[in-house]
C-alpha positions as CSV (number, residue, x, y, z in Angstrom):
1,X,-2.8,-25.8,86.9
2,X,-1.4,-23.5,84.3
3,X,-4.4,-21.1,84.5
4,X,-3.4,-20.3,88.1
5,X,0.3,-19.5,87.3
6,X,1.7,-16.1,86.5
7,X,4.9,-14.4,85.3
8,X,6.2,-11.2,86.9
9,X,6.6,-8.3,84.5
10,X,9.5,-5.9,85.0
11,X,7.2,-3.3,86.6
12,X,6.0,-5.8,89.3
13,X,2.6,-6.6,87.6
14,X,1.7,-10.2,87.3
15,X,0.5,-11.7,84.0
16,X,-1.2,-15.1,83.7
17,X,1.0,-17.6,81.8
18,X,-1.8,-18.6,79.4
19,X,-4.1,-16.2,77.6
20,X,-7.0,-16.2,75.3
21,X,-6.4,-14.7,71.9
22,X,-9.4,-13.1,70.2
23,X,-8.1,-12.5,66.7
24,X,-10.9,-13.4,64.2
25,X,-13.5,-13.6,66.9
26,X,-16.3,-11.3,65.6
27,X,-17.4,-8.5,67.9
28,X,-20.9,-10.0,68.3
29,X,-19.3,-13.3,69.5
30,X,-16.5,-11.9,71.6
31,X,-18.4,-11.2,74.8
32,X,-19.6,-14.8,75.1
33,X,-16.2,-16.1,74.3
34,X,-14.7,-14.0,77.1
35,X,-17.3,-15.1,79.6
36,X,-16.8,-18.7,78.7
37,X,-13.0,-18.4,79.0
38,X,-13.3,-16.7,82.4
39,X,-15.8,-19.3,83.6
40,X,-13.3,-22.0,82.6
41,X,-10.5,-20.2,84.5
42,X,-8.7,-18.0,82.0
43,X,-7.7,-14.6,83.4
44,X,-5.6,-13.2,80.5
45,X,-7.6,-11.8,77.6
46,X,-6.0,-10.3,74.5
47,X,-7.5,-8.1,71.9
48,X,-6.5,-5.2,69.6
49,X,-8.0,-2.1,67.9
50,X,-7.4,-3.8,64.6
51,X,-9.4,-6.9,65.5
52,X,-12.6,-4.8,65.6
53,X,-13.9,-6.6,68.7
54,X,-12.9,-4.4,71.6
55,X,-16.5,-3.6,72.4
56,X,-17.5,-7.3,72.6
57,X,-14.3,-8.2,74.6
58,X,-15.1,-5.3,77.0
59,X,-18.6,-6.5,77.5
60,X,-17.4,-10.0,78.2
61,X,-14.9,-8.6,80.8
62,X,-17.6,-6.4,82.5
63,X,-20.2,-9.2,82.6
64,X,-17.9,-12.1,83.6
65,X,-18.4,-13.8,86.9
66,X,-15.1,-12.6,88.4
67,X,-14.1,-9.1,89.5
68,X,-12.4,-6.8,87.0
69,X,-9.2,-6.7,89.1
70,X,-8.9,-10.5,88.7
71,X,-8.5,-10.2,84.9
72,X,-5.5,-9.2,82.8
73,X,-6.8,-7.4,79.7
74,X,-4.6,-6.4,76.8
75,X,-5.2,-4.4,73.7
76,X,-3.0,-2.9,71.0
77,X,-2.6,0.5,69.4
78,X,-3.3,0.3,65.6
79,X,-0.1,-0.2,63.6
80,X,-0.9,2.8,61.4
81,X,-0.8,5.3,64.3
82,X,2.7,6.8,64.4
83,X,1.7,10.2,65.9
84,X,1.5,11.3,69.5
85,X,-1.8,13.1,69.4
86,X,-3.5,10.4,67.3
87,X,-2.1,7.8,69.7
88,X,-3.5,9.6,72.7
89,X,-6.9,9.8,71.1
90,X,-6.8,6.1,70.1
91,X,-5.8,5.0,73.6
92,X,-8.9,6.8,75.0
93,X,-10.9,5.3,72.2
94,X,-9.9,1.8,73.2
95,X,-10.9,2.4,76.8
96,X,-14.3,3.8,75.6
97,X,-15.0,0.8,73.3
98,X,-13.9,-1.6,76.0
99,X,-16.0,0.3,78.6
100,X,-13.1,0.0,81.1
101,X,-11.3,2.5,83.3
102,X,-8.0,0.9,82.5
103,X,-6.3,-1.9,80.6
104,X,-3.6,-4.1,82.1
105,X,-1.4,-3.9,79.0
106,X,-1.4,-1.9,75.8
107,X,1.1,-2.4,73.0
108,X,2.1,-0.9,69.7
109,X,0.8,-3.5,67.3
110,X,3.6,-3.3,64.8
111,X,6.7,-1.2,64.1
112,X,5.4,-0.5,60.6
113,X,1.8,0.1,59.3
114,X,0.4,-3.1,57.9
115,X,0.6,-1.9,54.3
116,X,4.3,-1.4,54.7
117,X,5.2,-4.2,57.1
118,X,8.9,-4.7,57.4
119,X,9.3,-1.9,55.0
120,X,10.2,1.8,55.7
121,X,11.6,3.4,58.7
122,X,9.1,4.6,61.3
123,X,11.4,5.0,64.2
124,X,10.3,8.6,65.0
125,X,6.6,7.6,64.8
126,X,7.1,4.7,67.1
127,X,8.8,6.9,69.6
128,X,5.8,9.3,69.4
129,X,3.4,6.4,69.9
130,X,5.4,5.1,72.8
131,X,5.4,8.6,74.4
132,X,1.6,8.4,74.3
133,X,1.6,5.0,75.9
134,X,3.9,6.3,78.6
135,X,1.5,9.2,79.2
136,X,-1.4,6.8,79.6
137,X,0.7,4.6,81.9
138,X,1.5,7.6,84.1
139,X,-2.2,8.5,84.2
140,X,-3.2,5.0,85.3
141,X,-5.1,4.3,82.1
142,X,-2.7,1.5,81.2
143,X,-0.9,-0.5,83.9
144,X,1.8,-2.0,81.6
145,X,3.0,-1.0,78.2
146,X,4.6,-3.0,75.4
147,X,5.2,-3.7,71.8
148,X,4.3,-6.3,69.2
149,X,6.2,-7.7,66.2
150,X,9.2,-5.6,67.1
151,X,12.6,-6.9,65.9
152,X,15.8,-6.1,67.8
153,X,16.4,-2.8,66.0
154,X,12.8,-1.7,66.7
155,X,13.2,-2.6,70.4
156,X,16.4,-0.6,70.6
157,X,14.7,2.4,69.1
158,X,12.2,2.4,71.9
159,X,14.8,1.7,74.6
160,X,16.9,4.6,73.4
161,X,14.5,7.2,74.4
162,X,12.0,5.5,76.7
163,X,11.2,6.8,80.2
164,X,9.4,3.5,80.8
165,X,10.9,0.4,79.1
166,X,8.6,-2.0,77.4
167,X,7.4,-4.9,79.6
168,X,6.2,-7.1,76.8
169,X,6.9,-7.9,73.2
170,X,4.2,-10.0,71.5
171,X,5.6,-12.1,68.7
172,X,4.7,-14.9,66.3
173,X,6.2,-17.9,68.1
174,X,5.4,-21.5,67.5
175,X,6.9,-24.9,66.7
176,X,8.8,-24.4,63.5
177,X,9.1,-20.6,64.0
178,X,11.2,-20.0,67.1
179,X,13.0,-16.6,66.9
180,X,15.3,-17.6,69.8
181,X,17.9,-14.8,69.4
182,X,15.1,-12.2,69.6
183,X,13.5,-14.0,72.6
184,X,16.8,-14.1,74.3
185,X,17.4,-10.4,73.6
186,X,14.1,-9.5,75.0
187,X,14.7,-11.6,78.1
188,X,18.1,-9.8,78.5
189,X,16.2,-6.5,78.6
190,X,13.5,-7.8,81.1
191,X,10.9,-7.8,78.3
192,X,8.6,-10.8,78.5
193,X,7.6,-12.4,75.2
194,X,4.0,-13.4,74.4
195,X,3.5,-16.0,71.7
196,X,0.6,-15.4,69.4
197,X,-0.7,-18.1,67.0
198,X,1.1,-20.9,68.9
199,X,-0.6,-23.4,66.5
200,X,0.9,-21.6,63.4
201,X,-2.5,-20.3,62.3
202,X,-3.8,-23.9,62.5
203,X,-1.3,-25.3,60.1
204,X,0.4,-27.2,62.9
205,X,-2.4,-29.7,62.8
206,X,-1.1,-31.0,59.5
207,X,2.6,-31.5,60.6
208,X,3.2,-35.3,60.8
209,X,6.3,-35.0,63.0
210,X,4.5,-32.8,65.5
211,X,1.6,-35.2,65.5
212,X,3.9,-38.1,66.3
213,X,5.5,-36.3,69.2
214,X,2.1,-35.3,70.5
215,X,1.0,-38.9,70.3
216,X,4.1,-40.1,72.1
217,X,3.3,-37.6,74.9
218,X,-0.4,-38.7,75.0
219,X,-1.5,-35.1,74.2
220,X,-3.1,-33.3,71.3
221,X,-1.2,-31.2,68.8
222,X,-2.6,-27.9,70.2
223,X,-1.6,-29.0,73.8
224,X,1.9,-29.8,72.6
225,X,2.1,-26.5,70.8
226,X,1.0,-24.5,73.8
227,X,3.3,-26.4,76.2
228,X,6.2,-25.8,73.8
229,X,5.6,-22.0,74.0
230,X,5.4,-22.2,77.8
231,X,8.7,-24.1,78.0
232,X,10.3,-21.4,75.9
233,X,9.3,-19.0,78.8
234,X,6.7,-17.2,76.7
235,X,3.0,-16.6,77.2
236,X,1.0,-18.5,74.6
237,X,-2.2,-16.8,73.3
238,X,-4.2,-19.5,71.5
239,X,-7.3,-18.1,69.9
240,X,-10.7,-19.8,70.0
241,X,-14.3,-19.1,70.8
242,X,-15.0,-22.8,71.4
243,X,-15.3,-23.6,75.2
244,X,-14.2,-27.2,74.6
245,X,-11.1,-26.1,72.9
246,X,-10.5,-23.5,75.7
247,X,-10.6,-26.3,78.3
248,X,-8.4,-28.6,76.3
249,X,-5.9,-25.8,75.7
250,X,-5.5,-25.4,79.4
251,X,-4.6,-29.0,80.0
252,X,-0.9,-28.6,79.6
253,X,0.5,-29.7,82.9
254,X,3.0,-32.1,81.4
255,X,6.7,-31.6,80.4
256,X,8.2,-32.0,76.9
257,X,11.5,-33.7,77.2
258,X,14.7,-32.0,76.3
259,X,15.1,-34.3,73.2
260,X,11.6,-33.5,72.0
261,X,12.1,-29.8,72.6
262,X,15.3,-29.9,70.5
263,X,13.4,-31.7,67.7
264,X,10.6,-29.3,67.8
265,X,13.0,-26.3,67.8
266,X,14.6,-27.7,64.6
267,X,11.4,-28.0,62.6
268,X,10.5,-25.5,59.9
269,X,6.7,-24.7,59.8
270,X,6.3,-21.3,58.1
271,X,3.8,-22.3,55.3
272,X,0.6,-20.6,56.5
273,X,-1.3,-21.0,53.2
274,X,-2.8,-17.6,52.3
275,X,-1.0,-16.0,55.3
276,X,2.5,-17.2,54.2
277,X,3.6,-13.9,52.8
278,X,2.3,-12.0,55.7
279,X,2.0,-14.1,58.8
280,X,0.6,-11.5,61.2
281,X,-2.6,-9.5,61.5
282,X,-3.2,-7.4,58.4
283,X,-7.0,-7.1,58.4
284,X,-9.7,-9.7,57.7
């Protein structure tokens, strides 16, 4: 079963192949969502400072019915923080909100602040934020460190001065939006890609071609979408607070044929409605 499978990160840590995303799960609902996910069998829980639910996620982790060391908990440094001292304080702030002694993975949420996404040059600030993550890593506060939404040039900027190379790059990856060159580049640098919003912010449900392929495989569109991300060698992070959806999302022990994978790779699904111009987290 996929919930029992892991990938090996470049530093030797193991990360479960399927995770629970918590974007848009309110803080007062996050603890129960985490407890439900853990009870179902999830061991990979993803949050971020920007989601505003670290406190609830941490409560869920602390009150779940499995030991802390059996869970892989990730959070992200706010995209606006491009300063060493501020990053150090924010990392400690995340641990305090979560109520945890350590997190398994912490990432820089974006190479640019959200109000200038894909805009100006923040190379120096990203190197400073990375240095703070390295410090937390050396102190045992963060077991693995990574990046999110980083393009090749952003990755290279970190690799050029890093003492510890990123272990993860979390990207928007789904049927119809497969940045294969970037995934391949990360793989060549031993950086595992995590795929957030594998259902294209829910828009995949309306794609007739995807629905047809899902029906041919006797699975749902979400199951096909999650399996697609897995067969790309990425870690999908479907987000839901619904236990029934959590269970269904984990029922992906089937194989998409090479022909269907090729068809799915060739689709274009980048219309996200109100999120189209900015298809990543930018605040609620």
